Backbone as a ProteinNet text record, in pm:
[ID]
protein_1_A
[PRIMARY]
KIIGIISLLVVLIVPFILGLKNTNNQLDSEQSLCPLKMVSGVPCPSCGITKSIVYFYDGNITKSLEFHLLGPLTVIVCFYLLIFYSLELYLKKPLKRPFFFHKKALWGLIIFLGIYHFIRLFYFFTENSWDDILKESIWR
[TERTIARY]
529.4	447.6	492.4	625.6	686.5	699.6	773.3	806.2	666.8	549.5	392.2	315.9	363.9	326.1	425.7	541.7	633.4	598.7	567.6	520.6	350.9	312.5	141	196.7	324.8	290.3	297.6	453.8	493.2	379.8	329.1	186	119.1	108.3	-6.2	66.1	231.5	295.2	349.5	396.8	443.7	321	214.7	127.1	89.3	135	45.4	212.4	319.5	410.1	407.9	340.4	330.5	256.5	134.9	35.8	63.4	153.3	151.5	263	360.8	405.1	353.1	238.9	119.6	12	117.9	36.7	-53.4	-23.3	-70	-125.5	-127.5	-164.5	-114.4	30.3	116.9	168.6	64.2	126.5	54.2	-59.3	-196.4	-55.8	32.2	102.1	221.4	290.8	390	434.8	561.7	588.9	588.9	484.8	472.8	650.8	647.3	741.1	730.5	641.7	609.6	705.8	753.4	866	830.3	700.2	626.2	536.7	580	491.1	611.3	724.8	834.8	920.2	889.8	958.4	884.3	759.9	652.1	558.1	535.4	495	292.8	265.5	183.8	141.4	45.4	14.8	-12.4	60.5	38	-58.6	-163.2	-264.5	-275.5	-142.6	-175.6	-123.4	-114.6	-82.5	-214.2	-183.2	-187	-295.1	-233.8	-313	-228	-110.5	-59.6	-90.5	-152.2	-177.4	-317.3	-420.6	-525.8	-555.6	-437.4	-432.7	-413.9	-329	-317.4	-439.9	-560.2	-667.2	-746.3	-729.9	-845.4	-784.5	-664.9	-573.3	-643.2	-690	-684.7	-854.4	-934	-1082.8	-1139.7	-1069.1	-1147.4	-1145.7	-1259.8	-1260.8	-1319.4	-1376.3	-1398.7	-1288.1	-1158.3	-1052.8	-965.7	-946.8	-920.5	-969.5	-1080.1	-1126.8	-1121.7	-1100.9	-1029.6	-880.5	-835.1	-646.2	-674.3	-744.7	-746.5	-878.5	-991.2	-1112.3	-1026.3	-968.3	-867.6	-836.8	-811.6	-681.8	-779.9	-887.1	-985.6	-984.1	-1023.3	-1035.2	-882.8	-777.8	-685.8	-596.5	-658	-651.1	-722.4	-826.3	-949.8	-871.7	-809	-748	-622.3	-522.6	-417.5	-403.9	-508.3	-536	-586.9	-656.3	-754.2	-621.7	-545.7	-402.8	-372.7	-321.7	-239.7	-323.5	-385.1	-433.9	-475.8	-460.8	-496	-360.6	-265.8	-149.9	-100.5	-95.4	-81.1	-166.3	-243.2	-321.5	-278.3	-259.4	-183.2	-27.5	26.5	128.3	93.5	40.7	-16.8	-64.4	-193.7	-183.2	-112.4	-59.4	51.6	-30	-104.4	-191.4	-209.5	-285.9	-362.4	-480.3	-544.3	-646.9	-762.7	-845.9	-918.1	-895.3	-893.6	-852.9	-964.6	-967	-1071.2	-1099.9	-1203.4	-1259	-1164.1	-1106.6	-1030.4	-894.7	-874.9	-732	-770	-922.6	-935.9	-910.6	-879.6	-888.3	-981	-1106.8	-1194.5	-1219.2	-1167.3	-1157.8	-1003.3	-984.6	-834.8	-849.3	-944.5	-979.7	-1058.8	-1148.9	-1258.5	-1167.5	-1072	-975.8	-926.2	-866	-726.7	-864	-981.6	-1062	-1125.1	-1179.6	-1176.9	-1074.5	-997.4	-853.7	-784.6	-822.1	-800.2	-874.6	-1059.5	-1142.5	-1140	-1074.1	-1026	-941.4	-854.8	-744.7	-737.6	-837.2	-875	-907.5	-1092.2	-1175.2	-1038.6	-953	-894.3	-767.8	-715.5	-642	-688.3	-830.8	-924.2	-921.7	-986.1	-994.5	-860.2	-727.4	-575	-562.4	-591.5	-528.5	-630.9	-747.3	-850.1	-831.3	-774.4	-776.5	-622.6	-515.7	-351.3	-349.6	-234.8	-138.2	-74	66.3	111.9	229.3	245.4	330.3	353.5	171.2	137.8	209	172.5	247.3	392.5	475.9	605	688.2	556.6	623.2	591.4	479.6	519.3	616.4	703.3	823.6	948	1021.1	1165.3	1215.4	1127.6	1242.8	1178.3	1124.8	1103.4	1153.6
-4815.1	-4839.8	-4729.4	-4813.7	-4851.7	-4685.9	-4599	-4491.1	-4407.4	-4442	-4418.9	-4428.7	-4555.2	-4598	-4550.2	-4494.9	-4468.2	-4293.9	-4230.9	-4108.8	-4048.5	-4216.2	-4163.4	-4187	-4285.5	-4290	-4183.8	-4104.6	-3973.8	-3890.8	-3885.2	-3763.5	-3824.7	-3932.1	-3949.1	-3962.2	-3967.2	-3961.7	-3879	-3745.3	-3672.8	-3569.5	-3562.6	-3494.2	-3581.7	-3665.6	-3753.2	-3683.8	-3727.8	-3684	-3578.1	-3459.5	-3330.7	-3309.6	-3414.2	-3390	-3426.6	-3526.7	-3598.8	-3480.2	-3371.4	-3344	-3166.4	-3164.8	-3013.5	-3040	-3023.1	-3084.8	-2919.8	-2829.6	-2673.7	-2610.7	-2647	-2651.7	-2467.9	-2518.8	-2445.6	-2406.2	-2531.4	-2557.5	-2407.8	-2329	-2229.3	-2158.2	-2135.9	-1973.8	-2027.1	-2163.6	-2171.2	-2148.1	-2116.9	-2041	-2157.3	-2161.5	-2234	-2273.2	-2422.3	-2430.7	-2427.9	-2399.6	-2328.7	-2250.7	-2280.7	-2222	-2039.6	-2089.5	-1982.3	-1868.2	-1903.1	-1808.9	-1823.3	-1848.9	-1794.9	-1699.9	-1747.4	-1608.8	-1427.2	-1502.3	-1360.3	-1333	-1416.6	-1451.3	-1491.6	-1487.3	-1551.1	-1660.2	-1702.3	-1881.1	-1904.8	-2046.1	-2083.7	-2175.1	-2252.3	-2294.6	-2422.4	-2458.6	-2614.1	-2542.6	-2453.8	-2407.2	-2425.3	-2527.4	-2566	-2691.4	-2745.4	-2880.2	-2979.6	-2952.6	-3071.2	-3007.5	-2896.2	-2836.9	-2928.4	-2895.4	-2974.3	-3100.8	-3163.8	-3325	-3342.3	-3234.2	-3324.7	-3270	-3167.3	-3149.9	-3276.4	-3320.4	-3386.8	-3558.5	-3597.4	-3675.7	-3659.7	-3560.6	-3514.7	-3545.7	-3541.7	-3546.5	-3373.7	-3318.2	-3182	-3130.8	-3170.6	-3091.9	-3015.2	-2925.5	-2761.1	-2718.3	-2731.7	-2692.4	-2721.5	-2879.2	-2902.4	-2804.4	-2836.9	-2725.4	-2593	-2541.8	-2374.1	-2348	-2508.4	-2449.4	-2473.8	-2596.5	-2596.4	-2716.7	-2689.1	-2762.3	-2912.9	-2928.8	-3043.6	-3094.7	-3079.9	-3161.4	-3336.4	-3306.7	-3372.4	-3487.6	-3453.3	-3515	-3606.7	-3551.1	-3588	-3705.6	-3748.2	-3814.5	-3940.4	-3910.1	-4003.7	-4064.9	-4004.5	-4030.3	-4115.7	-4063.5	-4146.3	-4258.7	-4286.5	-4450.2	-4510	-4420.6	-4531.9	-4608.9	-4507.7	-4487.7	-4574.7	-4560.7	-4715	-4808.3	-4835.7	-4980.7	-5003.2	-4892.6	-4927.4	-5010	-4905.2	-4996.9	-5073.2	-5108.1	-5243.6	-5336	-5319	-5398	-5458.3	-5406.4	-5375.6	-5498.9	-5405.7	-5540.9	-5647.6	-5674.4	-5814.4	-5900.3	-5849.5	-5948	-5907.1	-5867.4	-5830.4	-5820.5	-5729	-5682.9	-5565.4	-5464.5	-5333.2	-5406.4	-5243.8	-5281.9	-5142.6	-5149.7	-5041.1	-4892.2	-4820.9	-4689.5	-4657.2	-4580	-4487.6	-4358.6	-4309.9	-4176.5	-4084.1	-4061	-3910.5	-3976.5	-4040	-4080.3	-4006.4	-3956.1	-3922.5	-3750	-3729.1	-3573.3	-3484.8	-3517.5	-3428.4	-3396.6	-3590.4	-3499.4	-3383.4	-3381.9	-3360.7	-3236.4	-3186.4	-3027	-2978	-3087.5	-3012.5	-2976.1	-3067.1	-3035	-2897.8	-2901	-2746.7	-2623.4	-2681.9	-2545.1	-2483	-2553.1	-2602.9	-2492.6	-2551	-2547.6	-2354.9	-2380.6	-2184.7	-2164.1	-2173.2	-2071.9	-2034.3	-2162.3	-2196.6	-2038.7	-2078.2	-1992.5	-1882.8	-1810.1	-1694.9	-1649.2	-1721.8	-1650.1	-1623.4	-1760.5	-1744.7	-1615.8	-1603.8	-1447.6	-1335.8	-1376.2	-1252.5	-1208	-1311.6	-1289.2	-1253.7	-1356.4	-1371.5	-1181.5	-1118.2	-958.5	-839.1	-900.4	-855	-831	-952.7	-955.9	-926.4	-920.9	-883	-778.8	-677.1	-594.2	-635.3	-535.8	-595.4	-619	-581.8	-573.9	-739.3	-767.7	-919.8	-1049	-943.2	-992.2	-1058.7	-937.5	-940	-1094.3	-1057.5	-1144.6	-1256.3	-1326.8	-1480.4	-1475.4	-1400	-1468.5	-1425	-1474.7	-1458	-1356.2	-1260.3	-1120.8	-994.1	-1061	-1005.2	-923.7
-2907.9	-2831.3	-2691.1	-2643.2	-2519	-2470.9	-2595	-2569.6	-2535.6	-2596.8	-2559.2	-2414.1	-2354.6	-2202.5	-2112.5	-2127.2	-2056.5	-2070.2	-2160.4	-2172.8	-2081.6	-2089.4	-2022.9	-1901.3	-1847.3	-1733.3	-1632	-1715.1	-1675.3	-1607	-1733	-1708.4	-1619.9	-1565.8	-1430.8	-1288.3	-1288.6	-1228.6	-1141.6	-1209.5	-1183.8	-1090.1	-1160.9	-1039.4	-952.9	-924	-795.1	-715.6	-723.6	-671.7	-579.3	-709.3	-641.2	-568.9	-558.4	-483.9	-355.9	-360.4	-193.3	-93.1	-163.8	-115.6	-105.3	-188.4	-129	17.7	111.9	211	258.3	229	229.8	121.6	0.6	-122.9	-149.4	-114.4	-177.1	-325.3	-400	-542.1	-593.5	-519.7	-588	-571.3	-536.1	-526.7	-585.5	-628.5	-633.9	-780.9	-837.9	-944.9	-1060	-1148.8	-1286.5	-1325	-1395.6	-1447.9	-1585.3	-1654.4	-1830.4	-1885.1	-1955.3	-2065.4	-2042.2	-2137.3	-2212.7	-2070.9	-1960.3	-1847.7	-1767.2	-1773.2	-1703.7	-1739	-1922	-1979.2	-1985.9	-1988.1	-2073.4	-1978.2	-1862.7	-1755.4	-1782.7	-1885.5	-1976.3	-1977.9	-1904.7	-1976.3	-2088.4	-2100	-2244.2	-2223.6	-2351.9	-2363	-2258.7	-2224	-2107.4	-1975.2	-1935.2	-1822.5	-1721.8	-1625.2	-1504.9	-1537.3	-1629.5	-1619.2	-1528.8	-1518.4	-1381.7	-1235.6	-1212.2	-1093.4	-1081.6	-1187.8	-1203.4	-1187.2	-1273.4	-1211.8	-1071.7	-1009.4	-853.4	-778.6	-767.7	-704.1	-765.2	-885.2	-912.9	-861.6	-805	-778.8	-584.5	-561.9	-393.3	-429.5	-534.1	-527.6	-555.6	-561.7	-505.9	-651.9	-760	-875.2	-894.4	-771.8	-823.7	-838.5	-728	-766.2	-897.4	-911	-1033.5	-1152.2	-1196.3	-1293.1	-1289.6	-1185.7	-1184.5	-1223.4	-1217.1	-1278.1	-1435.2	-1494.1	-1623.9	-1632.4	-1749.5	-1732.4	-1777.3	-1883.8	-1925.1	-1830.7	-1726.2	-1627.3	-1649.5	-1553.8	-1523.1	-1655.6	-1766.9	-1899	-1907.7	-1920.8	-1923.8	-1900.8	-1754.3	-1659.1	-1691	-1739.4	-1805.2	-1936.8	-2059.4	-2137	-2162.8	-2020.4	-2061.7	-1994.6	-1882.6	-1796.9	-1935	-2029.9	-2148.7	-2239.8	-2259.3	-2374.5	-2272.5	-2116.2	-2112.3	-2121.3	-2088.8	-2100.5	-2238.6	-2373	-2494.6	-2567	-2537.9	-2558.7	-2490.9	-2387.3	-2262.3	-2371.9	-2422.3	-2486.7	-2583.1	-2690.4	-2819.3	-2833.5	-2701.8	-2710.5	-2627.5	-2540.6	-2466.4	-2614.5	-2685.7	-2777.2	-2869.4	-2946.3	-3040.6	-3186.5	-3157.8	-3274.1	-3260.4	-3358.6	-3350.5	-3352.3	-3240.4	-3227.3	-3291.5	-3322.5	-3321.1	-3243	-3317.2	-3276.3	-3266.6	-3117.9	-3046.7	-3147.6	-3148.9	-3162.1	-3167.1	-3091.6	-3089.1	-3161.6	-3200.8	-3289.1	-3434.1	-3477	-3584.4	-3591.5	-3726.3	-3764.7	-3703.9	-3738	-3661.5	-3545	-3472.1	-3322.6	-3247	-3327.1	-3333.8	-3337.5	-3425.7	-3470.2	-3407.4	-3372.2	-3240.5	-3100.6	-3082.4	-2903.6	-2982.4	-3103.3	-3109.9	-3104.3	-3178.9	-3162.7	-2995.5	-2914.5	-2810.2	-2744.8	-2720.7	-2696.4	-2727.1	-2837.5	-2848.3	-2822.8	-2784.3	-2743.6	-2610.7	-2573.5	-2406.4	-2368.1	-2438.7	-2428.8	-2433.4	-2506.2	-2533	-2422.8	-2439.2	-2266.8	-2133.6	-2112.4	-1981.2	-2047.9	-2151.3	-2149.7	-2128.2	-2192.1	-2152.1	-1981.4	-1932	-1822.9	-1731	-1760.3	-1694.7	-1729.8	-1836.5	-1861.6	-1769.1	-1728	-1698.2	-1537	-1537.4	-1341.8	-1266.9	-1415.8	-1310.3	-1391.4	-1320.4	-1344.9	-1422.4	-1498.9	-1560.6	-1450.2	-1347.2	-1218.6	-1181.3	-1192.1	-1154.9	-1215.7	-1393.9	-1503.3	-1494.8	-1452.8	-1435.4	-1354	-1215.7	-1096.4	-1148.8	-1257.3	-1266.6	-1337.8	-1392.8	-1498.7	-1435.5	-1465.2	-1451.1	-1406.4	-1474	-1558.6	-1409.2	-1298.1	-1168.8	-1112.3
[MASK]
++++++++++++++++++++++++++++++++++++++++++++++++++++++++++++++++++++++++++++++++++++++++++++++++++++++++++++++++++++++++++++++++++++++++++++

């Protein structure tokens, strides 16, 4: 539970720090730190979540959703789990698991993410030339 709390804090704090340095929206054009995108130039299913969280913190919901639909949901779930795990540690007993801990919710998320990623890839390949894709990789 301690490792979970630390991980959740990292997920919430790193975008906050990046947002403090994002004075002129330079994050829009900066190189992604995603290993898959750095090697191939093609985004992975979670590409854009960090930038989405940065703009969610900034209050720009539209831009947040443009980078990734699940960015705002990630923040909400992380805060919920942070409170949940902290309460379990404080009370020293397990609490009733929330619905998203169940297999059906996980499979729903996997299916949604797969469809969402397929749609994002379709638009990515139709809107970018191969030269643009290579510029996003380390092979530029």
